[in-house]
N, C-alpha and C positions, 0 to 999 in steps of 0.2 A: 852412746848418745844419756845426756843430763836424763833422770828424772824428776821426780816430786820428792823423794827424799829424799834428792845431792839440794834440791834448793831451797825446800823449805824453813818455814819457819817452825822450831820442837816449841814443845811446851807453849801451844801460843795464848793471850788473852782469851778469855773465854765469858759469859755472861751466863746466866739463869734466866729460867722464862716469865720467874718475879720476878725480876729485876724489874729497875723505875727505867723506861724510859731519859727520864736526865742521865741517869746513871752511866748510860749508855754514851748521851750524848759527849759528855762530860771525856770518858775515855779514850773514843776515839778523836777528839781533839788534842788530847794532853797525849794522848802518842801515837798522833796523824795518821792513822788508821783507818781505813774504806770502809772495809767488815769485820766482825766478831764472829766465832760460831757459837751459838746457842745449843747448851747441853744439859742436860737433866743431871740428878744425884748421882747416877752411875756412871758418867759419863758417854754415855749416848748423845747423839749429836739428834739436836730436834730440829736445828732450824740455822738461821747466819741472820743477820740486821748488819743490814750497808747503810752508810751515808743514804743514800738513793731513799732508803725507807722511813729515815727520819726528815729526808728534804718532804717527802710525802704528805706528813703533817701541817706545813704551810699551808697547805694545796688550797683553793676555796673543793667543793665538794660540786660537780657539775650532775643537772639533771639531766637524764633520758630523756628526749625526743618521743615525744609521741604522736600517736592521729586516734582520731576517732572513727567509731564503729560503732553500730546499732547505740547511743548514745554512749556508751564506753570507752577508757583510754587505756588504748593498744603502744605498751614499748616498745622505741626502735632498739632497745638494749636489754642486753641479760639483766634483770634485779637482780642477781645472783654478785656479777659485777659491779652492781653499783653499789651493795650492801658489803660486798671485802672494801670497796676504796672507801667507806664511810666508816669501818672497822680501822684501816692504815691511817683515818687522819683524826680520827678520838682516841689511839689508843693514848693508856699509860703505862703498860708493861712492857715488856722487850718481847713476851706469847705473843701481844696483838699486833703489834708490827714490824716483828720480823717474815722472812723468810721461811715457809717449812719443805719441809725438801727439797731443798738446796742441792744444786748439781755438784758433784762428787768428781776427789780423783780419787785413787789409790796411789799408795808409794812407787809402786813403779808404774804408772803411766808417765809417759817419752814427754820431754817438750816440748816437741813438734804438737803432737797431742792438747794442752796444754792451753799452747800458747792460740790455738785453731778454737778451744772452743774461750777462752777467752774474747779474741776477738769475735766471729762469728755470733756466738752469745750479749756480747758487752758484759761481761764476767768483772771483776777484777779484785776480788778472793776468790779461791774454792777450797775447802774443808778436802783434806787428805784424810782418807778414813780407808780404818785394816781392823778387819772381825769388826764392822759396826763401830767399832770406839773412834774416834777422835788422837790423832798422832801427830798433826800439823797443819799450817795453811801456809799456800803460795797466795804472795799478789803477785802485782802486776810489778811493780820492780823486785821480784825477785826475779822473775823471767828476767827484766830489763840488766838488773845485775849480768850476765851469763854473757852481755853482749863485750864487760867489760876483757882487754887480754887480763892474765893469769899475773904477766909484769908490769901491768901499771896497777893491779890491787897492791903490791907488795911496797 
């Protein structure tokens, strides 16, 4: 059975947390990439930024519904989630817009588990991590390529 290391893109394009949002958008559009791993100076994965994270910047902030109780306003939604949404909408750097602690796979993760994770959680890009270091990424296109018979590739 195929594993992440068999289909992953080795040495993927990465971003740093301090990179500008515009730079991330330019790379994604130019390279037709859905998500980019974000690594620190030691090469440790610290997050992932996706097209969805960038599209969120065009979103209008929804104020939570409230009800009054004893002349006070009580929000029906978590103020933490409102604050997180506000941070993403106003992000200027990759660190402010990225998803921290993203789902990851190991090099030996079987293809069926990768596919299930992508379908069940609607992920398009999964970082491949070994010993805390980013070693590659698996995108939906990598999974789809496995459907093409070897004879057709030649």
